[in-house]
N, C-alpha and C positions, 0 to 999 in steps of 0.2 A: 433168422429174419434178415430182411434186406433193408438197406437204408436208402431213402430218397435223397439225392444230393441237392444241395443248394448252390446256386451261382451267386456268390457274394463277393463284392469288391469294396474296399474301404474308400470312403470319401476323403480326398485330400484337396481342399479348396483354399485358394489364397485368401488371406484376411485383408480386405480392402475397406478401410473405414472412411467415414465422412469427417472424422475429426481433423483438426488442423495440423496435428502432428502425426506422423505415420506410426501405426500401432505395430507394424511388423518388427519393431525393435524388441518386442517381447517374444523371445524365441519360440515358446511353445505355441503361440498363436499362429505361427506360420503353417501349422499343421491342422488348423481348425477352419470351420466354415466361416464365411464372412458375414458379418452383420454391420449395419451402419451405426455409428455412435456419435453422440454430440460431445462437444468439449466446451467448457466455460471460457469466455474471454474476460480477462481482467477480473477474475473471481474476487469478490469482496468478502471480508470476514463478517460473520454475523455476530450480533451481541449475545453472548451466552450468559446464563445466570451465574452467580458466584459459586465457587466450589463448595463453600460451606457458609452457613449463617451464624455459626458460633464455634467456639473452641471445644465443645463437648464431643466426645467420641460417639460417632453414629453407630446404629445397629448394623450388624454385618449380615448381608443376604448372600447365601451360598448358592452358586449355580455350577453344575458340572462343567469342567473346562472344555470337554469335547463338544458339549452343546453350544457353547459360545463360539467355538471355532467353526462349527458347521454353519450356523446362521450368519457368521461374519465373512465367510469365504466369498471371493469374487475373482473375476478374470482380468479386470482392469484396475491397476494400482492408482493411488491418488495422484501420482505424478502425471498420469495420462488423462484422468478425468478432470483434475483440478478440484475435485470434491473432497472435503475433509473426512477423516475416519469417523467423526462424530455425526455423520449424515443421518443415522437412524436412532442414535442412542437415547435421545430425550423423548422419543415418541412411544406411544403404547403399541405393542405388537399387534393386538387385535385390530386396531385402527388401520395400521399399515397393511395388514393382510386383506382387510376389506377394500381398501383403495386399490391394491394390486389386482384384486378380483374384478374390479370395475374398469380396468383399462379398456379404452376403445379398441375394438377389433380392427378397425381400419382408420387410424388417425392420420393426420397430415404427415407426410414423410419426415418433416423436421421434428415433429413430436414423437414419431416412431423411433428416430435415432436417439432422442432424449430418453425414451423409455428403455431402450437397450442399455444405455449408459447406466441408468439407475439400477436395472436388474443385474448388471454384470459388475458393478462397482465393488471394490474391496472396501468394507466399512465395518465398524464394530457392530455387534448385535444390538437389536433394540431392547427396550425394557421388557422384562418378563420372558426373555428367551429361555428355552428349556430344552431338555434332552430329546424332545420329539421333533426338533428342527422345523417347526411350523413355518417360520419366516423363509428359510431356504426353500422349502417345498412350495410355498406360495410363489416365489420368484421363478422356480423351475416350471411350475404350472403355467405362469404367464408366458414364459418363453416358448413352451410347447404350443400354447394357443396361437402364437405367431408362426409356428412351424420351425422355430430355431432349435432343432433337435441337437445339433452338435454342441452349441454353447451350453444348453441345458445339461447335456451329458457331462461336459467338462466341469461344470459347477459341482455336480455330484461326485465326480472323481476327485476333485480337489478337496471336497469335504470328507471323503472316505466313505464310499457307498456300502461298505461291508457291515451295515447295521440293518435291523429288521424294519426300520422306518424309511430307509432310503433304497434298499436293495431292489425291490420289485419295480420301482420307477426306473432305476438305472437299467435293469434288464430290458424293460419295455422299450426304452429309447435306443438301446443297442440293437434290438431286433429291427427297428426301422432303418437304422444306418448300416446294418449288416456287420456289426462288430461285436457279436455276442460271445465270442470265444472266452474272453476273460471272465465275465460274470457267470457263464456256464461252468467254467472250471471252479470258480469260488463256490457256486451252489452245490456242486458235486461233493466238495470237501466239507461244506457246512450247510446241509439241507435245511437246518432250522432258520436260515435267513429268510426263507419264503414260505408262506402258507399256501402258495399256488401250486397245487399238485401237477397241473398241466406243465408249468415251467420246469418242475423237477423231472418229469418224464422226458420232456423235450431235451433238456440238457444232458441227462444220462444217456439217451439214445444218440445224441450228437457225438458223444465220446466213444461210441461203438459198443457200449455195454448193453446189448439188446435184451438179454435175459433179465437183468435188474430193472431195466425200463419197463419191460412187459409185466413183471411182478408188481412194480409200483403202480402201473396203470390199472391192473386188475383189482388191486387193493383199493385204490382211490374210487374206482367205479362202484365197487361193492359197498363202500361207505357213503356213497352219494356225493363225494367230493369232486367228481368229474361227471359231467353229463352234457346233453345237448350237442351242438355243433362241435364244440371243442373236443368232446370225447370221441365223436365219430371221426374227426379229422386226425386226432392222435392215433386212433386205431389204423387208419390208412397210412400214417407216417411210419408207424412201427412195422407194418407189413403192407407194402404197396400192392400186393395181390388182392387185398381187400377191396381196392378201388374197382376191380372188375366185377365184384358181386354186390357192392354197396354204393348207392349213388352219393355223389358229393352233396352235402347238406346245403340248403339255401342259406344265403348270406344273412347273418344276424344284423339287427338294426344298428348296433354299435360294436363292431368287432374290435377285440383287443389286438395289440401288435402281434401277440403270439398266434392268435387265430388267423390274422392276416397272413403271416408267414406260412402257416399250415395249409391254407388254401393254395398258396403258391407252390408248396411242395407236392400237393395233390394234382398239379397240372391245371388248376383253375384259378389263376391269380385274379384278385379283385381290382377293378379299376379305381385308382386313387382319387379321381376327380370327384367322386361322390362321397368321399370320406373327409374327415377333418384335415386341414392343410398340412399337419405334421406328417401324415402318411405319404404326402407327395415326395418327401425326402427318399423314400424307398425306391422311387423311379430314377434316382440319380446314382444308383450303385453300379451302373454299367450293365444291369440285367434287363433293362427295358429297351424298347425301340426308340429311335430318334424322336419320333412324334411325341411319344409319352414323356421323354426327357424334356423336350422343349416346353410342353404344356405344364409339367411339374415345375420347371424353373420359372416360368411366368407366374404361377401361383405363389411360389416362395419369394420371388423378387418383389412382388407387390407388398409383402409384409417385411421386406428387408432381410429375410432369412437366407437369401442367395444374393450374391453381389451382382451388380450390373455387368461387370467384366465376365463373370461366369455365364450369365445369360447371353451376352454377345458371342462368347465362344461357341455356345450351342447353336445360336442362330446361324452362324457362319461355318459350321462344322462340315457341311456338305451341300450339294445342290438338291433342292426338292424335286422329286419325281412326279409330283401331282400338283393340282391347283385347287383354289378355294380355301376359305377359312384360314387355318393356321399357315398353310403353305403360301398363301398370298401375303401374309404378314412377313414370313421368312424372306420371300422374294423382295419385298419392299425394303426391308432392313439391309439385305445383302446388296441391293442395287445402290442404296445410299452410302453404305460402307465403301463400296468400290469407287463411287464418285468422289468421296472424300480422299481416297487414296490417290486418285489422279490429280487432285487439287484443282479441278476445273470448275470455276464458278458457275458456268452454265449447266454442267451435269449435276452439280450439287443442288442448284436451284430447282432443277427439273425433278429430282428424286426426293427432295426433302418433304414436300407435302404428303406424299403417299406413305413415307416412312413414319412421319409424325402421326398420321391418322392411324397407322397400325399400332403404334405405341399407345395412343389415346384410347383405342378400342379395348385395351386390356388394363387401363389405368396405370400405365408404366411411364408416365411423362417424366418423372424425376430420374428414373433409371435410364431413359433415353438421353436425358441431359448429361448424366454422368458418363455415358458411353462416348458421347461425341462432342461435348462442349469445347474441349481443348482444341480440336481441329476446326470447329466452327469459328472459334475466335480468331483463327489465323487467316480466314478467307473473307474477302469483301464480296458480298452477294448483291445482285440486283433486286430491286423491289418487285413483288411483295415478299420474296423469300427472305430478304434481309430483316424485315420487321419480325417475321416468324422466328428466325434464327436468334435475334436479340432476346426474345422472350424465353426461348428454350435455354439459352445460356444463363439467364437470370435464375433458372431453376436448379442450376448446378452449384457445386462448391466454389466455382469461380465467379460468383455473382458480382463481387465488387469489381473485378476486372471487366466483366461484361457491362456493368453500369457505366464505367469510364469510357466505353466505346460508343455509347448511344448519344446521338444528337437529338435531344428532345424536341418533339413537334406538338405534343399535346400535354394537357394537364396529367393524364394518366402516365405518360412517359416520365414526366418530372417527378410524379409521386413514386414510381418504381425506383427511380434513381435515388431519390431521397431515402427510401426504405433501405436500399442496398448500402447506403452510406451511414445509416442510423439516425438520420435527421430529416424525416419527411415534413413538408410544409402543409399546414391546414388549408392554405389557399389552393392546393392542388387536389384536395379530397372532394369528390363529387357525389358520393353515396354514403349511406349510413355506415356500412362496413368500413369504407375507407376512412371516414371521420373517427370511427372507433379505433382503428389502427394508429392513426396519427396521435390520438389522445393517449394511447398506451406508450408511445415513444416520448411524449411530452412529460409524462409523469416522472418524478424524481424518487419516488418511494414505491415499495410494494403495496399491493391492495391491502385494505384494512385487516381482513381476516388473516391474510398471509403474513402481514407484518407482525401480528400477534404471535403466530407460530414461530417466526424467525426470532423474535425477542425471547422465546422460550427455548431456543436452540433446536427447533424441529425443522431443520433445513430440508431434509428429504421429503417430509410430509408436505411442506409448503410447495415444493417443486411438483410433487405428484398432483396436488390439488390444482395448481395453476395449469399444468399440462392438460388435465381433463376439462378445464374451462374452455380451452381452445376449441375442443370438439363441440361444446355447447354453443359457443359463439358461431361456429361454422353452420350450426343448425338454425341459427336465427337470433340468439341473444348477443347483441353487439356489445353490451356492457361487459359481458364475460370476456370478450376478446381484449377489451381495454385493460381489465384487471389482470388477465393472464400475461399479457405482454409486459405490463408494468412490473409484475413480480419477477418474471424471467430476467428482465434487464437488471432489476435491483440486486439479484443474487449472482450476477456476472454471466448469465447465459445469453449474452448479446447475439452471438451467432445463431442460436436457436430462435431467438425472437425475430431476427431479420428474415431468416429463411421461412419461418412460419407465416410471417406477414406477406412475404412475396407469394407464397403458395396459396394463401387465402384469396389473393387477388387474381393470380394467374390460373389457379386450378379450381377455386371455389370449394364447396363443401365436399369432403371425402365421400365416396360412394360405398 
């Protein structure tokens, strides 16, 4: 039998975080995909309950050590996040899993960064952690929902994916990133790790053992364990000559990563733009065309799964040979990038509006700010480009520096400066949302419900609930914004609170 070759390249992307301290100091992160993370400022200790109410010996509850380790693994140590190891320990696991399952798909970028921090933080396992690693799997599922395939995969690898509860997810993620060699080798040695016969056949065939793969395939089909599009595609994978006599099956409604790769091997790759965002990572393996790479990077950058610097690198990789749609965006970004390189205020002012419109059309405003804020802050532009540049830089990690360069002319200008400095004035608020934001910064304590959680030591749960309130507030509940900002600031997440407030005013509700 013949083997259809795969063109696979490993992703090695720089880790460029939004945190105030560079995360590249963590050696292994230099090899992983970038995601934005938030970092607490002036983290304040929470009031935890007493260790014991009496001198009596408590009952001992036994939990397998490996289970605790799996649910406790993270990629960001407490020294980086500023969050304690007790982040989750006092909370009920089922409650946390439910909250993770209801994370906003498109939160404000500041909240997105906070979500990544929570999902990737090293912290002790929550109450009721067990050998099924449900809490770890819930975090991985949330990361995959954002398209953050590499961090999700890294979490599993740190936990030890050679278990029947983690292996299949690990293999699926590596199929999207093009790094399935290791899990396939493990599966060949320990086939009991997976109940997926398609995965077994695929991995055996990849190793060149075509006879065993064919025997496994025939047995699985006879037992009804392989059928439909997956069975047809595997038959073509095992013997490419079958493609000449058997049509490629129609795309399933929800293809698995394995089926996705099998379509690719049959010469009929599926367009990722119609699939969940995690599939877009497959277009960044170096096997797709430039257009597909840029479109995939834009999708992933919107969720923070690809860094702004990676996106800019793709935008400027070469000169577009066509026009319209994506190519017009690329040309606008390239023209602006070139203007910044010349440091000509006139050229920058001329190209900025089109470049900004290109970013806005894809909801990439904060990514645009991250790409160019440092250079924009060095150039004095004529109006009206200067006013636009000021607002763009307020959306970047350099918002405090940007605020210091603004000469306020309106109440809105004064409000934005006040938020950037952490002390907005109620006199400058002119709308319900603006007044809600000011009230949040005026509060000295967390919101009532959140304060109760904090008093019980449930810091992570309180932060999760507060971050989700921001989304409710953006949709219209202004009181939720006040409560969320108050809680974020009370637990030391000052940077997140300021950036979220700036984004609520400058961007409005996430789309």
